[in-house]
PDB file of N, CA, C and O in Angstrom, chain B, residues numbered from 101:
ATOM      1  N   MET B 101     118.641 140.559  48.221  1.00  0.00           N
ATOM      2  CA  MET B 101     117.475 141.241  48.730  1.00  0.00           C
ATOM      3  C   MET B 101     117.801 141.921  50.051  1.00  0.00           C
ATOM      4  O   MET B 101     118.460 141.347  50.918  1.00  0.00           O
ATOM      5  N   ALA B 102     117.338 143.124  50.185  1.00  0.00           N
ATOM      6  CA  ALA B 102     117.531 143.867  51.422  1.00  0.00           C
ATOM      7  C   ALA B 102     116.220 143.937  52.191  1.00  0.00           C
ATOM      8  O   ALA B 102     115.142 143.991  51.598  1.00  0.00           O
ATOM      9  N   ARG B 103     116.319 143.937  53.487  1.00  0.00           N
ATOM     10  CA  ARG B 103     115.135 144.045  54.336  1.00  0.00           C
ATOM     11  C   ARG B 103     114.471 145.396  54.077  1.00  0.00           C
ATOM     12  O   ARG B 103     115.154 146.395  53.850  1.00  0.00           O
ATOM     13  N   GLN B 104     113.141 145.423  54.112  1.00  0.00           N
ATOM     14  CA  GLN B 104     112.384 146.658  53.920  1.00  0.00           C
ATOM     15  C   GLN B 104     111.141 146.605  54.797  1.00  0.00           C
ATOM     16  O   GLN B 104     110.722 145.534  55.235  1.00  0.00           O
ATOM     17  N   TYR B 105     110.549 147.791  55.053  1.00  0.00           N
ATOM     18  CA  TYR B 105     109.422 147.833  55.989  1.00  0.00           C
ATOM     19  C   TYR B 105     108.463 148.971  55.677  1.00  0.00           C
ATOM     20  O   TYR B 105     108.784 149.903  54.940  1.00  0.00           O
ATOM     21  N   ILE B 106     107.266 148.864  56.267  1.00  0.00           N
ATOM     22  CA  ILE B 106     106.268 149.920  56.308  1.00  0.00           C
ATOM     23  C   ILE B 106     105.846 150.018  57.768  1.00  0.00           C
ATOM     24  O   ILE B 106     105.548 149.004  58.399  1.00  0.00           O
ATOM     25  N   ASP B 107     105.818 151.233  58.307  1.00  0.00           N
ATOM     26  CA  ASP B 107     105.570 151.446  59.732  1.00  0.00           C
ATOM     27  C   ASP B 107     104.333 152.318  59.937  1.00  0.00           C
ATOM     28  O   ASP B 107     104.355 153.504  59.609  1.00  0.00           O
ATOM     29  N   CYS B 108     103.257 151.746  60.475  1.00  0.00           N
ATOM     30  CA  CYS B 108     102.017 152.492  60.719  1.00  0.00           C
ATOM     31  C   CYS B 108     102.216 153.638  61.714  1.00  0.00           C
ATOM     32  O   CYS B 108     101.460 154.609  61.699  1.00  0.00           O
ATOM     33  N   ARG B 109     103.214 153.531  62.564  1.00  0.00           N
ATOM     34  CA  ARG B 109     103.423 154.575  63.568  1.00  0.00           C
ATOM     35  C   ARG B 109     103.727 155.925  62.938  1.00  0.00           C
ATOM     36  O   ARG B 109     103.608 156.953  63.605  1.00  0.00           O
ATOM     37  N   GLU B 110     104.115 155.945  61.672  1.00  0.00           N
ATOM     38  CA  GLU B 110     104.456 157.191  60.994  1.00  0.00           C
ATOM     39  C   GLU B 110     103.226 157.967  60.531  1.00  0.00           C
ATOM     40  O   GLU B 110     103.347 159.112  60.096  1.00  0.00           O
ATOM     41  N   PHE B 111     102.044 157.356  60.618  1.00  0.00           N
ATOM     42  CA  PHE B 111     100.848 157.963  60.052  1.00  0.00           C
ATOM     43  C   PHE B 111      99.763 158.117  61.101  1.00  0.00           C
ATOM     44  O   PHE B 111      99.505 157.194  61.873  1.00  0.00           O
ATOM     45  N   PRO B 112      99.125 159.286  61.133  1.00  0.00           N
ATOM     46  CA  PRO B 112      98.065 159.500  62.117  1.00  0.00           C
ATOM     47  C   PRO B 112      96.893 158.554  61.878  1.00  0.00           C
ATOM     48  O   PRO B 112      96.510 158.299  60.736  1.00  0.00           O
ATOM     49  N   SER B 113      96.337 158.046  62.950  1.00  0.00           N
ATOM     50  CA  SER B 113      95.123 157.228  62.847  1.00  0.00           C
ATOM     51  C   SER B 113      94.369 157.339  64.163  1.00  0.00           C
ATOM     52  O   SER B 113      94.948 157.653  65.203  1.00  0.00           O
ATOM     53  N   GLU B 114      93.084 157.079  64.100  1.00  0.00           N
ATOM     54  CA  GLU B 114      92.267 157.153  65.312  1.00  0.00           C
ATOM     55  C   GLU B 114      92.701 156.129  66.344  1.00  0.00           C
ATOM     56  O   GLU B 114      92.550 156.358  67.544  1.00  0.00           O
ATOM     57  N   MET B 115      93.235 155.009  65.898  1.00  0.00           N
ATOM     58  CA  MET B 115      93.613 153.949  66.828  1.00  0.00           C
ATOM     59  C   MET B 115      95.078 154.021  67.260  1.00  0.00           C
ATOM     60  O   MET B 115      95.531 153.192  68.050  1.00  0.00           O
ATOM     61  N   ASN B 116      95.821 155.004  66.747  1.00  0.00           N
ATOM     62  CA  ASN B 116      97.249 155.123  67.070  1.00  0.00           C
ATOM     63  C   ASN B 116      97.961 153.788  66.898  1.00  0.00           C
ATOM     64  O   ASN B 116      98.617 153.295  67.815  1.00  0.00           O
ATOM     65  N   CYS B 117      97.823 153.220  65.723  1.00  0.00           N
ATOM     66  CA  CYS B 117      98.385 151.913  65.395  1.00  0.00           C
ATOM     67  C   CYS B 117      99.896 151.905  65.600  1.00  0.00           C
ATOM     68  O   CYS B 117     100.586 152.853  65.224  1.00  0.00           O
ATOM     69  N   THR B 118     100.399 150.843  66.194  1.00  0.00           N
ATOM     70  CA  THR B 118     101.837 150.718  66.450  1.00  0.00           C
ATOM     71  C   THR B 118     102.474 149.567  65.670  1.00  0.00           C
ATOM     72  O   THR B 118     103.578 149.132  65.999  1.00  0.00           O
ATOM     73  N   VAL B 119     101.790 149.076  64.648  1.00  0.00           N
ATOM     74  CA  VAL B 119     102.285 147.943  63.871  1.00  0.00           C
ATOM     75  C   VAL B 119     103.264 148.397  62.793  1.00  0.00           C
ATOM     76  O   VAL B 119     103.060 149.408  62.122  1.00  0.00           O
ATOM     77  N   ALA B 120     104.323 147.623  62.654  1.00  0.00           N
ATOM     78  CA  ALA B 120     105.250 147.786  61.538  1.00  0.00           C
ATOM     79  C   ALA B 120     105.416 146.404  60.919  1.00  0.00           C
ATOM     80  O   ALA B 120     105.531 145.408  61.634  1.00  0.00           O
ATOM     81  N   VAL B 121     105.427 146.344  59.589  1.00  0.00           N
ATOM     82  CA  VAL B 121     105.633 145.069  58.908  1.00  0.00           C
ATOM     83  C   VAL B 121     106.923 145.150  58.114  1.00  0.00           C
ATOM     84  O   VAL B 121     107.248 146.186  57.533  1.00  0.00           O
ATOM     85  N   ALA B 122     107.651 144.050  58.094  1.00  0.00           N
ATOM     86  CA  ALA B 122     108.929 144.003  57.392  1.00  0.00           C
ATOM     87  C   ALA B 122     109.039 142.682  56.639  1.00  0.00           C
ATOM     88  O   ALA B 122     108.474 141.668  57.049  1.00  0.00           O
ATOM     89  N   ALA B 123     109.776 142.712  55.532  1.00  0.00           N
ATOM     90  CA  ALA B 123     109.991 141.502  54.734  1.00  0.00           C
ATOM     91  C   ALA B 123     111.223 141.706  53.873  1.00  0.00           C
ATOM     92  O   ALA B 123     111.744 142.816  53.756  1.00  0.00           O
ATOM     93  N   ASP B 124     111.681 140.616  53.271  1.00  0.00           N
ATOM     94  CA  ASP B 124     112.837 140.684  52.380  1.00  0.00           C
ATOM     95  C   ASP B 124     112.445 140.934  50.936  1.00  0.00           C
ATOM     96  O   ASP B 124     113.290 141.327  50.132  1.00  0.00           O
ATOM     97  N   SER B 125     111.169 140.712  50.583  1.00  0.00           N
ATOM     98  CA  SER B 125     110.740 140.969  49.210  1.00  0.00           C
ATOM     99  C   SER B 125     109.608 141.993  49.217  1.00  0.00           C
ATOM    100  O   SER B 125     108.803 142.033  50.148  1.00  0.00           O
ATOM    101  N   GLU B 126     109.553 142.809  48.187  1.00  0.00           N
ATOM    102  CA  GLU B 126     108.512 143.825  48.089  1.00  0.00           C
ATOM    103  C   GLU B 126     107.132 143.184  48.028  1.00  0.00           C
ATOM    104  O   GLU B 126     106.197 143.659  48.672  1.00  0.00           O
ATOM    105  N   ARG B 127     107.003 142.133  47.273  1.00  0.00           N
ATOM    106  CA  ARG B 127     105.694 141.480  47.141  1.00  0.00           C
ATOM    107  C   ARG B 127     105.187 140.972  48.482  1.00  0.00           C
ATOM    108  O   ARG B 127     104.024 141.182  48.828  1.00  0.00           O
ATOM    109  N   GLU B 128     106.047 140.308  49.233  1.00  0.00           N
ATOM    110  CA  GLU B 128     105.661 139.791  50.545  1.00  0.00           C
ATOM    111  C   GLU B 128     105.292 140.941  51.497  1.00  0.00           C
ATOM    112  O   GLU B 128     104.330 140.838  52.258  1.00  0.00           O
ATOM    113  N   LEU B 129     106.055 142.018  51.448  1.00  0.00           N
ATOM    114  CA  LEU B 129     105.784 143.178  52.288  1.00  0.00           C
ATOM    115  C   LEU B 129     104.442 143.804  51.937  1.00  0.00           C
ATOM    116  O   LEU B 129     103.642 144.092  52.827  1.00  0.00           O
ATOM    117  N   ILE B 130     104.190 144.016  50.655  1.00  0.00           N
ATOM    118  CA  ILE B 130     102.928 144.626  50.239  1.00  0.00           C
ATOM    119  C   ILE B 130     101.750 143.721  50.603  1.00  0.00           C
ATOM    120  O   ILE B 130     100.727 144.209  51.082  1.00  0.00           O
ATOM    121  N   ASP B 131     101.878 142.420  50.385  1.00  0.00           N
ATOM    122  CA  ASP B 131     100.792 141.497  50.747  1.00  0.00           C
ATOM    123  C   ASP B 131     100.476 141.587  52.243  1.00  0.00           C
ATOM    124  O   ASP B 131      99.307 141.619  52.628  1.00  0.00           O
ATOM    125  N   ALA B 132     101.511 141.628  53.082  1.00  0.00           N
ATOM    126  CA  ALA B 132     101.299 141.720  54.531  1.00  0.00           C
ATOM    127  C   ALA B 132     100.710 143.072  54.916  1.00  0.00           C
ATOM    128  O   ALA B 132      99.830 143.145  55.774  1.00  0.00           O
ATOM    129  N   ALA B 133     101.187 144.137  54.289  1.00  0.00           N
ATOM    130  CA  ALA B 133     100.680 145.477  54.592  1.00  0.00           C
ATOM    131  C   ALA B 133      99.228 145.619  54.157  1.00  0.00           C
ATOM    132  O   ALA B 133      98.435 146.254  54.854  1.00  0.00           O
ATOM    133  N   VAL B 134      98.868 145.040  53.018  1.00  0.00           N
ATOM    134  CA  VAL B 134      97.483 145.085  52.557  1.00  0.00           C
ATOM    135  C   VAL B 134      96.596 144.313  53.525  1.00  0.00           C
ATOM    136  O   VAL B 134      95.523 144.788  53.897  1.00  0.00           O
ATOM    137  N   GLU B 135      97.027 143.145  53.930  1.00  0.00           N
ATOM    138  CA  GLU B 135      96.243 142.350  54.877  1.00  0.00           C
ATOM    139  C   GLU B 135      95.998 143.156  56.158  1.00  0.00           C
ATOM    140  O   GLU B 135      94.888 143.158  56.689  1.00  0.00           O
ATOM    141  N   HIS B 136      97.028 143.833  56.647  1.00  0.00           N
ATOM    142  CA  HIS B 136      96.900 144.663  57.848  1.00  0.00           C
ATOM    143  C   HIS B 136      95.946 145.834  57.591  1.00  0.00           C
ATOM    144  O   HIS B 136      95.052 146.096  58.395  1.00  0.00           O
ATOM    145  N   ALA B 137      96.137 146.533  56.476  1.00  0.00           N
ATOM    146  CA  ALA B 137      95.301 147.702  56.157  1.00  0.00           C
ATOM    147  C   ALA B 137      93.826 147.321  56.038  1.00  0.00           C
ATOM    148  O   ALA B 137      92.949 148.079  56.452  1.00  0.00           O
ATOM    149  N   VAL B 138      93.559 146.156  55.476  1.00  0.00           N
ATOM    150  CA  VAL B 138      92.178 145.706  55.295  1.00  0.00           C
ATOM    151  C   VAL B 138      91.582 145.236  56.625  1.00  0.00           C
ATOM    152  O   VAL B 138      90.488 145.662  56.998  1.00  0.00           O
ATOM    153  N   SER B 139      92.285 144.373  57.332  1.00  0.00           N
ATOM    154  CA  SER B 139      91.713 143.767  58.536  1.00  0.00           C
ATOM    155  C   SER B 139      91.681 144.705  59.731  1.00  0.00           C
ATOM    156  O   SER B 139      90.784 144.601  60.568  1.00  0.00           O
ATOM    157  N   VAL B 140      92.635 145.615  59.831  1.00  0.00           N
ATOM    158  CA  VAL B 140      92.704 146.494  61.000  1.00  0.00           C
ATOM    159  C   VAL B 140      92.134 147.881  60.723  1.00  0.00           C
ATOM    160  O   VAL B 140      91.411 148.438  61.549  1.00  0.00           O
ATOM    161  N   HIS B 141      92.461 148.431  59.563  1.00  0.00           N
ATOM    162  CA  HIS B 141      92.086 149.814  59.275  1.00  0.00           C
ATOM    163  C   HIS B 141      90.857 149.951  58.376  1.00  0.00           C
ATOM    164  O   HIS B 141      90.410 151.066  58.106  1.00  0.00           O
ATOM    165  N   GLY B 142      90.312 148.837  57.916  1.00  0.00           N
ATOM    166  CA  GLY B 142      89.076 148.871  57.148  1.00  0.00           C
ATOM    167  C   GLY B 142      89.214 149.315  55.702  1.00  0.00           C
ATOM    168  O   GLY B 142      88.219 149.664  55.066  1.00  0.00           O
ATOM    169  N   HIS B 143      90.433 149.308  55.171  1.00  0.00           N
ATOM    170  CA  HIS B 143      90.625 149.664  53.768  1.00  0.00           C
ATOM    171  C   HIS B 143      90.158 148.519  52.873  1.00  0.00           C
ATOM    172  O   HIS B 143      89.927 147.404  53.342  1.00  0.00           O
ATOM    173  N   THR B 144      90.022 148.804  51.590  1.00  0.00           N
ATOM    174  CA  THR B 144      89.678 147.797  50.594  1.00  0.00           C
ATOM    175  C   THR B 144      90.924 147.503  49.778  1.00  0.00           C
ATOM    176  O   THR B 144      91.662 148.417  49.410  1.00  0.00           O
ATOM    177  N   ASP B 145      91.156 146.237  49.498  1.00  0.00           N
ATOM    178  CA  ASP B 145      92.324 145.833  48.698  1.00  0.00           C
ATOM    179  C   ASP B 145      92.075 146.234  47.247  1.00  0.00           C
ATOM    180  O   ASP B 145      91.322 145.579  46.526  1.00  0.00           O
ATOM    181  N   THR B 146      92.713 147.308  46.839  1.00  0.00           N
ATOM    182  CA  THR B 146      92.595 147.815  45.475  1.00  0.00           C
ATOM    183  C   THR B 146      93.984 148.047  44.904  1.00  0.00           C
ATOM    184  O   THR B 146      94.954 148.139  45.655  1.00  0.00           O
ATOM    185  N   PRO B 147      94.091 148.141  43.595  1.00  0.00           N
ATOM    186  CA  PRO B 147      95.386 148.481  43.001  1.00  0.00           C
ATOM    187  C   PRO B 147      95.910 149.833  43.506  1.00  0.00           C
ATOM    188  O   PRO B 147      97.117 150.020  43.654  1.00  0.00           O
ATOM    189  N   GLU B 148      94.992 150.770  43.769  1.00  0.00           N
ATOM    190  CA  GLU B 148      95.399 152.086  44.265  1.00  0.00           C
ATOM    191  C   GLU B 148      96.018 151.977  45.657  1.00  0.00           C
ATOM    192  O   GLU B 148      97.034 152.614  45.936  1.00  0.00           O
ATOM    193  N   LEU B 149      95.404 151.164  46.540  1.00  0.00           N
ATOM    194  CA  LEU B 149      95.965 150.968  47.879  1.00  0.00           C
ATOM    195  C   LEU B 149      97.357 150.375  47.769  1.00  0.00           C
ATOM    196  O   LEU B 149      98.284 150.824  48.443  1.00  0.00           O
ATOM    197  N   ARG B 150      97.505 149.371  46.923  1.00  0.00           N
ATOM    198  CA  ARG B 150      98.810 148.737  46.766  1.00  0.00           C
ATOM    199  C   ARG B 150      99.862 149.720  46.238  1.00  0.00           C
ATOM    200  O   ARG B 150     101.013 149.685  46.671  1.00  0.00           O
ATOM    201  N   MET B 151      99.471 150.592  45.309  1.00  0.00           N
ATOM    202  CA  MET B 151     100.415 151.596  44.793  1.00  0.00           C
ATOM    203  C   MET B 151     100.805 152.583  45.895  1.00  0.00           C
ATOM    204  O   MET B 151     101.963 152.991  45.985  1.00  0.00           O
ATOM    205  N   GLN B 152      99.838 152.965  46.733  1.00  0.00           N
ATOM    206  CA  GLN B 152     100.143 153.873  47.843  1.00  0.00           C
ATOM    207  C   GLN B 152     101.105 153.215  48.823  1.00  0.00           C
ATOM    208  O   GLN B 152     102.033 153.859  49.313  1.00  0.00           O
ATOM    209  N   LEU B 153     100.887 151.946  49.107  1.00  0.00           N
ATOM    210  CA  LEU B 153     101.755 151.241  50.042  1.00  0.00           C
ATOM    211  C   LEU B 153     103.176 151.102  49.501  1.00  0.00           C
ATOM    212  O   LEU B 153     104.139 151.203  50.260  1.00  0.00           O
ATOM    213  N   VAL B 154     103.311 150.874  48.219  1.00  0.00           N
ATOM    214  CA  VAL B 154     104.650 150.772  47.622  1.00  0.00           C
ATOM    215  C   VAL B 154     105.437 152.054  47.886  1.00  0.00           C
ATOM    216  O   VAL B 154     106.642 152.004  48.132  1.00  0.00           O
ATOM    217  N   LYS B 155     104.763 153.194  47.837  1.00  0.00           N
ATOM    218  CA  LYS B 155     105.426 154.480  48.061  1.00  0.00           C
ATOM    219  C   LYS B 155     105.881 154.660  49.511  1.00  0.00           C
ATOM    220  O   LYS B 155     106.713 155.523  49.789  1.00  0.00           O
ATOM    221  N   LEU B 156     105.353 153.866  50.431  1.00  0.00           N
ATOM    222  CA  LEU B 156     105.686 153.987  51.850  1.00  0.00           C
ATOM    223  C   LEU B 156     106.842 153.093  52.281  1.00  0.00           C
ATOM    224  O   LEU B 156     107.294 153.170  53.423  1.00  0.00           O
ATOM    225  N   ILE B 157     107.321 152.248  51.376  1.00  0.00           N
ATOM    226  CA  ILE B 157     108.375 151.292  51.721  1.00  0.00           C
ATOM    227  C   ILE B 157     109.680 152.022  52.028  1.00  0.00           C
ATOM    228  O   ILE B 157     110.094 152.935  51.314  1.00  0.00           O
ATOM    229  N   LYS B 158     110.310 151.586  53.118  1.00  0.00           N
ATOM    230  CA  LYS B 158     111.623 152.100  53.500  1.00  0.00           C
ATOM    231  C   LYS B 158     112.588 150.925  53.594  1.00  0.00           C
ATOM    232  O   LYS B 158     112.189 149.806  53.915  1.00  0.00           O
ATOM    233  N   LYS B 159     113.834 151.186  53.316  1.00  0.00           N
ATOM    234  CA  LYS B 159     114.859 150.146  53.407  1.00  0.00           C
ATOM    235  C   LYS B 159     115.291 149.956  54.853  1.00  0.00           C
ATOM    236  O   LYS B 159     115.312 150.906  55.635  1.00  0.00           O
ATOM    237  N   GLY B 160     115.632 148.726  55.201  1.00  0.00           N
ATOM    238  CA  GLY B 160     116.098 148.421  56.544  1.00  0.00           C
ATOM    239  C   GLY B 160     115.007 147.791  57.384  1.00  0.00           C
ATOM    240  O   GLY B 160     114.107 147.128  56.869  1.00  0.00           O
ATOM    241  N   THR B 161     115.101 148.009  58.687  1.00  0.00           N
ATOM    242  CA  THR B 161     114.118 147.483  59.627  1.00  0.00           C
ATOM    243  C   THR B 161     113.498 148.645  60.399  1.00  0.00           C
ATOM    244  O   THR B 161     114.123 149.697  60.534  1.00  0.00           O
ATOM    245  N   PRO B 162     112.287 148.469  60.902  1.00  0.00           N
ATOM    246  CA  PRO B 162     111.642 149.556  61.632  1.00  0.00           C
ATOM    247  C   PRO B 162     112.462 149.955  62.857  1.00  0.00           C
ATOM    248  O   PRO B 162     113.049 149.103  63.524  1.00  0.00           O
ATOM    249  N   PRO B 163     112.497 151.249  63.145  1.00  0.00           N
ATOM    250  CA  PRO B 163     113.221 151.697  64.343  1.00  0.00           C
ATOM    251  C   PRO B 163     112.503 151.246  65.615  1.00  0.00           C
ATOM    252  O   PRO B 163     111.289 151.044  65.609  1.00  0.00           O
ATOM    253  N   VAL B 164     113.239 151.093  66.679  1.00  0.00           N
ATOM    254  CA  VAL B 164     112.654 150.721  67.963  1.00  0.00           C
ATOM    255  C   VAL B 164     111.834 151.900  68.489  1.00  0.00           C
ATOM    256  O   VAL B 164     110.720 151.711  68.978  1.00  0.00           O
ATOM    257  N   GLU B 165     112.370 153.095  68.393  1.00  0.00           N
ATOM    258  CA  GLU B 165     111.666 154.293  68.856  1.00  0.00           C
ATOM    259  C   GLU B 165     110.560 154.651  67.868  1.00  0.00           C
ATOM    260  O   GLU B 165     110.683 154.388  66.671  1.00  0.00           O
ATOM    261  N   THR B 166     109.501 155.238  68.357  1.00  0.00           N
ATOM    262  CA  THR B 166     108.390 155.657  67.497  1.00  0.00           C
ATOM    263  C   THR B 166     108.869 156.793  66.598  1.00  0.00           C
ATOM    264  O   THR B 166     109.344 157.815  67.093  1.00  0.00           O
ATOM    265  N   PRO B 167     108.746 156.622  65.279  1.00  0.00           N
ATOM    266  CA  PRO B 167     109.143 157.688  64.359  1.00  0.00           C
ATOM    267  C   PRO B 167     108.151 158.842  64.384  1.00  0.00           C
ATOM    268  O   PRO B 167     107.014 158.688  64.832  1.00  0.00           O
ATOM    269  N   ALA B 168     108.590 159.992  63.901  1.00  0.00           N
ATOM    270  CA  ALA B 168     107.696 161.154  63.802  1.00  0.00           C
ATOM    271  C   ALA B 168     106.570 160.824  62.838  1.00  0.00           C
ATOM    272  O   ALA B 168     106.790 160.178  61.814  1.00  0.00           O
ATOM    273  N   ARG B 169     105.375 161.265  63.165  1.00  0.00           N
ATOM    274  CA  ARG B 169     104.229 161.038  62.291  1.00  0.00           C
ATOM    275  C   ARG B 169     104.231 162.045  61.163  1.00  0.00           C
ATOM    276  O   ARG B 169     104.604 163.204  61.346  1.00  0.00           O
ATOM    277  N   GLN B 170     103.809 161.593  59.995  1.00  0.00           N
ATOM    278  CA  GLN B 170     103.675 162.473  58.828  1.00  0.00           C
ATOM    279  C   GLN B 170     102.326 163.153  58.898  1.00  0.00           C
ATOM    280  O   GLN B 170     101.396 162.657  59.533  1.00  0.00           O
ATOM    281  N   ALA B 171     102.232 164.288  58.241  1.00  0.00           N
ATOM    282  CA  ALA B 171     100.953 165.000  58.187  1.00  0.00           C
ATOM    283  C   ALA B 171      99.948 164.183  57.399  1.00  0.00           C
ATOM    284  O   ALA B 171     100.317 163.498  56.445  1.00  0.00           O
ATOM    285  N   ALA B 172      98.700 164.246  57.780  1.00  0.00           N
ATOM    286  CA  ALA B 172      97.640 163.526  57.064  1.00  0.00           C
ATOM    287  C   ALA B 172      97.524 164.066  55.657  1.00  0.00           C
ATOM    288  O   ALA B 172      97.579 165.276  55.434  1.00  0.00           O
ATOM    289  N   ALA B 173      97.362 163.155  54.705  1.00  0.00           N
ATOM    290  CA  ALA B 173      97.278 163.562  53.304  1.00  0.00           C
ATOM    291  C   ALA B 173      95.849 163.872  52.909  1.00  0.00           C
ATOM    292  O   ALA B 173      95.590 164.232  51.761  1.00  0.00           O
TER     293      ALA B 173
END
């Protein structure tokens, strides 16, 4: 298993979230990212949210420097 992460800093938000979550398994990463998305960003835990989060997974660990933000979808 390789380390993987999802980094909120890459996406525009009103709160300028600086959280990044990382894990060794995809399931653990998605569960943590969903918990964050629901509790902090007010999303609802749906299969669609989970599919969107899977698409955001990157290999490795989050960079120390703030990554460039992606355009809002």
